[in-house]
Residue frames relative to the residue before (quaternion, step in Angstrom):
aa qw qx qy qz dx dy dz
M 1.0000 0.0000 0.0000 0.0000 0.00 0.00 0.00
T 0.1096 -0.8222 0.5505 0.0945 3.71 -0.50 1.01
P 0.6991 -0.4586 0.3144 0.4495 3.59 -1.14 0.26
A 0.5935 0.5833 -0.3505 0.4297 3.63 1.15 -0.69
I 0.6993 0.4459 -0.2488 0.5002 3.50 0.87 -1.01
K 0.6351 0.5233 -0.3641 0.4361 3.64 0.93 -0.56
L 0.6324 0.5549 -0.2895 0.4565 3.47 1.23 -0.84
L 0.6423 0.5183 -0.2724 0.4946 3.61 1.11 -0.90
E 0.6516 0.4949 -0.3377 0.4653 3.57 0.91 -0.86
K 0.7023 0.4536 -0.3130 0.4506 3.61 0.79 -0.99
S 0.6680 0.5375 -0.3311 0.3940 3.58 0.98 -0.49
G 0.3434 -0.7579 0.4513 0.3224 3.49 1.35 -0.43
Q 0.4748 0.6712 -0.4680 0.3242 3.64 1.03 0.32
A 0.5834 -0.5863 0.4488 0.3383 3.53 -1.25 0.65
F 0.1901 0.7517 -0.6220 0.1092 3.56 -1.14 0.72
I 0.2204 -0.7316 0.6291 0.1430 3.58 -1.25 0.32
L 0.2550 -0.7394 0.5970 0.1786 3.53 -0.97 0.84
H 0.1291 -0.7441 0.6549 0.0266 3.51 -1.27 0.83
E 0.0506 -0.7974 0.6013 -0.0011 3.51 -0.81 1.22
Y 0.0275 0.7897 -0.6128 0.0094 3.54 -1.15 0.73
E 0.5715 -0.5711 0.4663 0.3602 3.51 -1.29 0.37
H 0.2177 -0.7929 0.5540 0.1305 3.61 -0.38 1.14
D 0.2792 -0.7592 0.5742 0.1262 3.39 -0.97 0.91
P 0.3919 -0.7649 0.4502 0.2421 3.72 -0.30 1.28
A 0.6287 0.5208 -0.3100 0.4873 3.71 1.26 -0.35
A 0.4623 0.6908 -0.4554 0.3190 3.60 1.14 -0.20
P 0.4398 -0.7488 0.4479 0.2128 3.62 -0.74 1.11
A 0.7793 0.0925 -0.0463 0.6181 3.54 1.13 -0.61
Y 0.4145 -0.7620 0.4463 0.2197 3.56 -0.56 1.23
G 0.6866 0.5104 -0.2790 0.4362 3.55 0.96 -0.78
L 0.6524 0.4813 -0.3080 0.4979 3.44 1.09 -0.72
E 0.5540 0.5896 -0.3577 0.4663 3.46 1.15 -0.62
A 0.6898 0.4854 -0.2983 0.4468 3.55 0.75 -1.03
A 0.6537 0.5196 -0.3232 0.4452 3.61 0.90 -0.97
E 0.6634 0.5093 -0.2993 0.4593 3.58 0.90 -0.87
K 0.7483 0.4123 -0.2388 0.4616 3.60 0.64 -1.11
L 0.6912 0.4502 -0.2815 0.4902 3.74 1.14 -0.37
G 0.3945 -0.7698 0.4096 0.2899 3.44 1.41 -0.35
Y 0.4728 0.6178 -0.4525 0.4359 3.54 1.16 0.85
P 0.5743 -0.5880 0.4486 0.3512 3.48 -1.26 0.65
P 0.5812 -0.6300 0.3745 0.3537 3.62 -0.91 0.62
Q 0.6523 0.5273 -0.3328 0.4310 3.56 1.22 -0.47
Q 0.6277 0.4914 -0.3209 0.5113 3.51 1.44 0.02
V 0.6530 0.4592 -0.2651 0.5409 3.63 1.28 -0.23
F 0.1703 -0.8300 0.5310 0.0113 3.57 -0.58 1.18
K 0.2554 -0.7471 0.5911 0.1650 3.53 -1.08 0.60
T 0.2968 -0.7373 0.5766 0.1892 3.64 -1.10 0.58
L 0.0290 -0.8033 0.5917 -0.0613 3.52 -0.62 1.31
L 0.1805 -0.7871 0.5732 0.1390 3.56 -0.98 0.83
V 0.1287 -0.7732 0.6191 0.0472 3.35 -1.20 0.86
S 0.4161 -0.6344 0.5902 0.2758 3.53 -1.40 0.67
M 0.3397 -0.7243 0.5689 0.1906 3.54 -1.22 0.74
E 0.8506 -0.0200 -0.0044 0.5255 3.51 -0.88 1.13
G 0.7660 -0.4212 0.2696 0.4040 3.64 0.71 0.67
D 0.6587 0.5569 -0.3093 0.4004 3.53 1.24 -0.41
S 0.3123 -0.7819 0.5036 0.1934 3.68 -0.41 1.11
K 0.6122 0.4876 -0.3948 0.4812 3.61 1.09 0.08
R 0.7226 0.3441 -0.2924 0.5233 3.69 1.05 -0.19
L 0.0386 -0.8150 0.5657 -0.1197 3.35 -0.16 1.48
A 0.0638 -0.7514 0.6554 0.0425 3.60 -1.35 0.48
V 0.3552 -0.7196 0.5637 0.1958 3.56 -1.24 0.44
G 0.0503 -0.7384 0.6720 0.0253 3.51 -1.17 0.93
I 0.2061 -0.7682 0.6058 0.0208 3.41 -1.02 1.17
V 0.1373 0.7964 -0.5755 0.1254 3.65 -0.50 1.14
P 0.6551 -0.5143 0.3644 0.4167 3.59 -1.23 0.42
V 0.6084 -0.6137 0.3744 0.3363 3.56 -1.06 0.91
D 0.7227 0.4682 -0.2594 0.4372 3.67 1.00 -0.62
L 0.7066 0.3961 -0.2570 0.5270 3.52 1.44 0.13
S 0.5037 -0.6447 0.4995 0.2848 3.56 -1.31 0.15
L 0.5075 -0.6109 0.5295 0.2981 3.42 -1.37 0.37
D 0.2916 -0.7455 0.5803 0.1501 3.68 -0.65 1.15
L 0.3065 -0.7978 0.4781 0.2022 3.62 -0.20 1.21
K 0.6065 0.5265 -0.3732 0.4643 3.64 1.02 -0.68
A 0.6607 0.4780 -0.3290 0.4761 3.69 0.86 -0.80
M 0.6570 0.5225 -0.3148 0.4430 3.48 0.93 -0.71
A 0.6375 0.4804 -0.3156 0.5131 3.62 1.07 -0.71
A 0.6378 0.4998 -0.3476 0.4719 3.59 0.87 -0.70
A 0.6659 0.4786 -0.3380 0.4618 3.70 0.82 -0.77
L 0.7260 0.4218 -0.2590 0.4775 3.62 1.01 -0.55
K 0.3868 -0.7697 0.4228 0.2815 3.47 1.45 -0.09
V 0.4661 0.6086 -0.4403 0.4674 3.47 1.11 1.05
K 0.6045 -0.5836 0.3834 0.3833 3.56 -1.23 0.43
K 0.7952 -0.1427 0.0904 0.5823 3.63 0.85 -0.75
V 0.1701 -0.7247 0.6576 0.1157 3.49 -1.45 0.36
A 0.1553 -0.7582 0.6243 0.1060 3.42 -1.31 0.41
M 0.6095 -0.5207 0.4269 0.4185 3.65 -1.10 0.30
A 0.4475 -0.6982 0.5048 0.2399 3.55 -0.83 1.08
K 0.5210 -0.6061 0.4900 0.3480 3.57 -1.11 0.55
P 0.6268 -0.5454 0.3836 0.4031 3.78 -0.97 0.72
D 0.7153 0.4637 -0.3083 0.4222 3.55 0.70 -1.12
D 0.6342 0.5124 -0.3558 0.4567 3.66 1.07 -0.70
A 0.6639 0.5098 -0.3256 0.4398 3.52 0.95 -0.86
Q 0.6371 0.5226 -0.3105 0.4739 3.63 0.99 -0.81
R 0.6770 0.4999 -0.3098 0.4426 3.56 0.90 -0.88
A 0.7091 0.4921 -0.2726 0.4252 3.53 0.90 -0.88
T 0.7602 0.4120 -0.1840 0.4675 3.47 1.09 -0.87
G 0.3874 -0.7113 0.5003 0.3062 3.59 1.20 -0.73
Y 0.6583 0.4660 -0.3061 0.5058 3.65 1.21 0.08
I 0.4503 -0.6594 0.5080 0.3231 3.59 -1.16 0.34
V 0.5937 -0.5621 0.4176 0.3964 3.53 -1.22 0.48
G 0.6882 0.3541 -0.3224 0.5449 3.57 -0.97 0.95
G 0.7835 0.2186 -0.1174 0.5697 3.75 1.12 -0.23
I 0.4030 0.7233 -0.4818 0.2869 3.60 1.22 0.26
S 0.1775 -0.7773 0.5936 0.1091 3.61 -0.60 1.11
P 0.4406 -0.6335 0.5325 0.3479 3.63 -1.16 0.52
L 0.7020 0.4093 -0.2984 0.5006 3.77 1.05 -0.03
G 0.8233 0.2424 -0.2050 0.4706 3.49 -1.33 0.83
Q 0.3082 0.7217 -0.5602 0.2652 3.69 1.09 0.55
K 0.6660 -0.4953 0.4074 0.3809 3.48 -1.59 0.57
K 0.7525 0.2271 -0.0725 0.6139 3.70 0.94 -0.95
R 0.3365 -0.6755 0.5926 0.2815 3.57 -1.05 0.58
L 0.1136 -0.8229 0.5567 0.0036 3.61 -0.50 1.12
P 0.5644 -0.5342 0.4444 0.4457 3.62 -1.09 0.37
T 0.0973 -0.7897 0.6057 0.0024 3.46 -1.04 1.10
V 0.0937 -0.7667 0.6350 0.0156 3.57 -1.11 0.92
L 0.1666 -0.7860 0.5884 0.0908 3.64 -0.75 1.01
D 0.5213 -0.6413 0.4401 0.3511 3.55 -0.80 0.82
A 0.5769 -0.6365 0.4105 0.3060 3.66 -0.98 0.87
S 0.5645 0.5990 -0.3944 0.4087 3.64 1.12 -0.40
A 0.5613 0.6312 -0.3658 0.3908 3.55 1.16 -0.33
A 0.5508 0.6411 -0.3574 0.3973 3.49 1.38 -0.51
G 0.7009 0.4828 -0.2417 0.4660 3.54 1.14 -0.70
Q 0.6124 0.5117 -0.3528 0.4885 3.65 1.39 0.13
A 0.4551 -0.6500 0.5294 0.3002 3.56 -1.07 0.71
S 0.7827 -0.0407 0.0132 0.6209 3.60 1.27 -0.61
I 0.1968 -0.7458 0.6273 0.1073 3.53 -1.21 0.52
L 0.2932 -0.7189 0.5758 0.2563 3.43 -1.35 0.24
V 0.0271 -0.7786 0.6249 0.0507 3.60 -1.10 0.64
S 0.6574 -0.4591 0.3571 0.4791 3.66 -1.17 0.20
G 0.3879 -0.7127 0.5569 0.1772 3.40 -1.38 0.73
G 0.6975 -0.4630 0.2831 0.4679 3.49 1.22 0.07
R 0.7736 0.0952 -0.1137 0.6161 3.61 1.23 0.08
R 0.6158 -0.5272 0.4264 0.4013 3.51 -1.32 0.48
G 0.8145 0.2911 -0.2183 0.4519 3.49 -1.01 0.93
L 0.7002 0.3535 -0.2388 0.5725 3.52 1.43 0.36
D 0.0155 -0.7966 0.6027 -0.0439 3.56 -0.71 1.18
I 0.3078 -0.7027 0.6183 0.1708 3.50 -1.35 0.53
E 0.1265 -0.7541 0.6371 0.0971 3.44 -1.11 0.83
L 0.1645 0.7900 -0.5666 0.1668 3.46 -0.70 1.16
A 0.6308 -0.5121 0.3986 0.4255 3.79 -1.13 0.13
P 0.5784 -0.5730 0.4512 0.3654 3.60 -0.91 0.58
S 0.6706 0.5121 -0.2889 0.4522 3.55 0.91 -0.87
V 0.6119 0.5268 -0.3408 0.4816 3.60 1.11 -0.41
L 0.6156 0.5487 -0.3133 0.4709 3.49 1.02 -0.82
L 0.6972 0.4825 -0.2834 0.4481 3.42 0.92 -1.14
E 0.6483 0.5599 -0.3125 0.4106 3.59 1.05 -0.80
L 0.7242 0.4759 -0.1950 0.4594 3.43 1.05 -1.10
T 0.7316 0.3603 -0.2376 0.5277 3.53 1.23 -0.30
S 0.3939 -0.7408 0.4546 0.2990 3.52 1.32 -0.14
G 0.3394 0.7864 -0.4203 0.2995 3.42 1.52 0.61
L 0.3265 -0.7089 0.5974 0.1841 3.38 -1.56 0.09
Q 0.3885 -0.7285 0.5035 0.2546 3.57 -1.20 0.35
A 0.1659 0.7774 -0.5966 0.1106 3.64 -0.92 0.66
P 0.5222 -0.6111 0.4375 0.4031 3.74 -1.05 0.59
L 0.0019 -0.8239 0.5625 -0.0691 3.58 -0.54 1.12
A 0.6653 0.5390 -0.3093 0.4138 3.67 1.04 -0.57
K 0.0105 -0.7780 0.6282 0.0010 3.50 -1.25 0.62
R 0.5738 -0.6261 0.4120 0.3301 3.61 -1.11 0.61
């Protein structure tokens, strides 16, 4: 039971757990999840952390489809800051309590500003990490936004 699952159970919101056998040699955790679970990559989202304006203590969460990249300029605009950069893995792990490849947007140690890519709005449900490699949570995008106090904005790029 991960903090993400505990948060969902406590909230009473509907969700479905999906487990799969994680391959440590997989080159991309999110694409591996989509493939092994049989979901289209545009329905499976990855959780990425950025530092705001070069400050490793000011982090934020960007959530984008696993087959796309995070547009840093779009993320900065959504957060209303001048610029963002990808957070260092150690900083991301320390702030969230999760390991890279298993960072869930839910149940993090600190509540961080969270932005979900606008493409999620077109989905009845999306999958995000459940808090460890090999575990995903399927839920409505609106539930994710409610539980993270997040906002939606176009963040993804090819």
